[in-house]
N, C-alpha and C positions, 0 to 999 in steps of 0.2 A: 509298707511293701510286702508282699509274700513270696513264695516260691512254691510250684508245683512238686507233689512226691512222686518218683517215678518207682512204680513197683514190680517192675519186669523181674528183679530177684528176689522178691519177697519170698522168705520161706511158706513152703506148702503145708498140707496137713500133714500130720506124722513129724516134721522136723520142728527143732529148737525145743527150749525149756517152756513149759507151761505152767509153771507158779507165776503167780502175779508179784510182782516187785514191790518192795517199800519205797514210799515216795519220798526218799531223803537226798539222793545225789544226782545230778546230772553228771555223768563223766564223760571227759573229753579227752580225745587221741589224735595222734597223726598216723598214718600207715607205716611210718618207717622206711618204705619202699623207694628209694632212689632209682632203681631199673624200672620205675614203672612211673614215669612222671610225662610222658606224651601225652597226645589227645586221647580223651577217653578213659584218663586216670583210674578215674573214679567207677564209669562203669566194669572194668577190668579187674578192679578190685571187690565189686559187688558181685560178678558172676563167680571169681575165684573163691569169696566167701559162703556164697551160694552152695557151691560144689562141696566143700569143707567145712561146714556151718557144724559138724560132731565135733571138730577141734578146737575152733572159736568164732566167734561171730559178735557183731556188734549191732545196735537197731540201725544207724545210717552211715552213709559214707558219701563225702561232699568233693566235688570240685567245681571248676568255673562255668560248667556247662549244667549240671544237675545234681538234683538232691536223691540219691539211692536208699530206699528202705529194703534189709534184709529183715532183721528180727520185727517182730510184734511189740511196738512201744506197750509200755504197762507191763510188760512179762519178762523176765530176767533173760538177759543175755550173757554170753560168755566173753567179755573182753578185759575183765578185771578182778580175776580170781576171787576171794573171799569178799570184794566189796560188790560182786554182781547182786546179790539178792535187795540189795539198798538200791538200786539205780534202775528205774522205769526207762531211761534213755542213756545209750552210750552212742556217740557219734565218732566217725573218722574224717581227718581232714587230708584228702588223696594229696600227693606229690604233684608239682606241677613244674614247668620248665622256664616261666618267664615270672616277671614282675607282675604284668597285667592280669596273666592267668593267677596269681595269687590273690591278689586284690579280688577280683570277682569270689573266686572260691570262697574268701575270709568271709567276705559279705554272707556268704550262704551260711556257712559255719557260725557265725554271730546270731545269724537270724534264728536258726532252728534252734540255737542253745535257748535263746531268750522264748523262742516259741513254747517248747516244753517245759521248760521253769515255769512259765505262766500257768500254761496248762495244770501241772501237777503242782501248783502252790509251792513251788520251792525257789531260796533266796537266789537274788542273782549277785551271790558274793563266791568271791574265786578263793579255794583252798585256805578257807578259814574254820572257827569252829564250827560245828553244829550242821545243820542241813546247808547244801547248796552247792556251787558249781564244783566239780573236783578234776582237777588234772590226773593223770595218769600216774605220775610223779609224786601227787599227794598220797594215791592208794598204795604205790611201793612204800612210804615213808610209815605209813598207817596200817596199811594190812599185809606188806611184804609184797616179794616180786623184785624186778631189777629195771622195770621201765621208767624212764625220765619223760616221756612227750608229755604235751607238744612243744615244750619250751625251746628246744634247739631248733626245731624246723620254724617255729615265729620267729624266732632271732633272726635267722638267714634272711629272712625277707623284712627285717626291720620292725619288726613287733614285740615290745618287751613286755614281760610280765604285768608289767603296772598298766599298758596301754591294754593288754588284752582283759585285764580285771577293768578297766574303764569302760570298754565295749562294751563288755558282757552287761555292765551296769546299765550304760546309757545307748546302746546300739552305736553300729558303726556310723560317724558323723555326728554323734552328741544325742540325738533322739532320746528322750528320757523312756517314750511311751513304748510299749510292748502291745503289738495287734494282738488280739484276743480270738481265741480261735470261732470260728462262726458257729452259729448255734445250728445245731444237725437238723436239715429238714428230711421229713418221712412221708413216704404216699401214704393219702388219707383214701385213696380209692384203689381198687386192684386191676393193672393191666394183666390182659390175658399173656401177653408175651413182654420179656424185660431183657434186656443183655446187662452183663457184668461191665461197668465202666475200668473197674480196676479187680484184683484178687478179691473174690470172694470166698469167706466160709460156710458149709452147708451142714447142719446138724439135725440129727435124729429128733432129739429134745429142744422142743421150742424155749426152755427156760435155760438152755446154754448157749443161747445165741448172741454171739458178741464177748464171749467169755475167753474163748479159744480152746476150753475142753471140749474134750469128745468130739473131735471135728470128722465129720463122715466122708465129707470130699469139698475140694477146693477147687472151683470154678476160675479159669484164668480171664483175663479183659478180652473181651470181644465176645463170650459164650453167650449164645442165647436160650433162654431160660423160659419154661411154660409155669404159670402160676395157678394154685389151687384155691387158696383161701388167703385173706389179708386178717390178721388178728392183731389188731393194736399199732406196733413197731416192727413186727414181724410178719413175712409173708411164707407162706407153705408152698412148696414146688410141685407138680404133677407126681413127683417119684415118692413123695412123702415128706422130704427132708424141707427144715426151715432155714431162711437166712434174713439179715435184717431188710427193712423195708426204706433204709437211708438212702436216699437219692444221691449221696456223695458216692456210694458204692453200686448201685444199680439205677437203671433209666428204662422208659418205657422204650420199646422196639421200635415203636410205630409212631408216625405222627399222628396228632389226634385232629380232627375236625375243625377244633379252635386254635390249632396252632398258625402262628402267624409268620408263616414259611414265604420268602419270596423268591430266593435261590437256594438250591442244593448244588453238590457237586459228587461225580460219580466216585465212588472209594477206588472198585475193583473191575470197572464196566459195566454198563447199564442197556436194559431192552427197553424198546419202546414200544408200546403195543396201541394197537385200535380200540381194544374193548376193556372196560373195566376190571373183567376177570382175568387180565393178561396171559389169553391162550392166543390172540391174534398178531402174533410178533411183527413188527414192521423193521425193525433195522436195531442195530448195535451201537453204541458209544462207548470209545475207550475209555478208562480212568481217567479222572480230572476233567472230564466234560462237565461244565457247568449248564443246570438249565433254569429258566424261570418259570416260577409256579403259578399257577392262576389259580387253584384253591387245592385243599386237602379234601378227599371223598372218603367215606368210612365204606368200610368193606367187608363185613363179619367182625372178625374179632383183630383185624390188621387194616391199611388204609392205603389209598392209591394216592399219586401226585398227578392230578391232571394241568395239563401243559395250554400253553394259549391256542395250540391248534386242535384243543378236545382230546389228543392223544394222551395215554395214560404212562406213568413209570411206576416204580414200585415205591412205597411210603414206609421201606426200611429203611432204619437211621444207618445200618450198618452197609448199605449198599448205596444211598444217597446220602450224602452228610450233609448240615445244616450249614448255609454259608450268611444266610441273613434271611 
């Protein structure tokens, strides 16, 4: 099992530490905030951390509904004083108000710890000698400070240190396998139009792409991007900036004629037209309306979706999203 990462509160260009962290420790915390344990507790913490990152921030905050990224994994975050440079991933467990919510939060917490430990080749051992998973209590004992989390909060919900160590090693439920990060898939051809699936950093120098250094601009999820050049695993935009060609970050804005699209759903309202140029409007349908598609028709650098009655709607995925 894996969980989707929510990037709504990820730090933008110019925010956060640009140093690459040594791959020694995964540092684990709880938020310690019992005043924020209702619905959306992780979202609230992530939003606050995004606004106050220059005081402190970690890479992730987890609750029973979501995993929020704040800092960029692989780079130094400011959650554990002098241990920060040695941790490419630090995670906070948000407080919740029921055992059921805690158990769901805990599953995400353990999964994320194991996922990034596997990614960075860090041992799944808790608070031991050498590299491994380190609690904030371990950081206090070895680097200074006064935090003792997350053990008090875990104990409140019946998770002992020994159980925590077992779950880190074997996974919740005892599975010893760790899902490996999926191999990145890159565009091998250049779509003229893309859209950002999540926050995407753009760089003046192609050599800096995905390093986090000298970011020229950050595009939020849903941003339309016009391209100029494909160079290996990098794409140059028409403004001269470079971004990754990783399909986890960007996607073709328009359906291709080879797309096997049967049904789409209007995202924000869809116009229907008599002509492929979309100039002769017939009517409009509200957001949420589903359309059965006869075929995808190429139109210049874009596409149209032809309906069974011969009329057309936009092939823009941000207007009409794929259903099946």
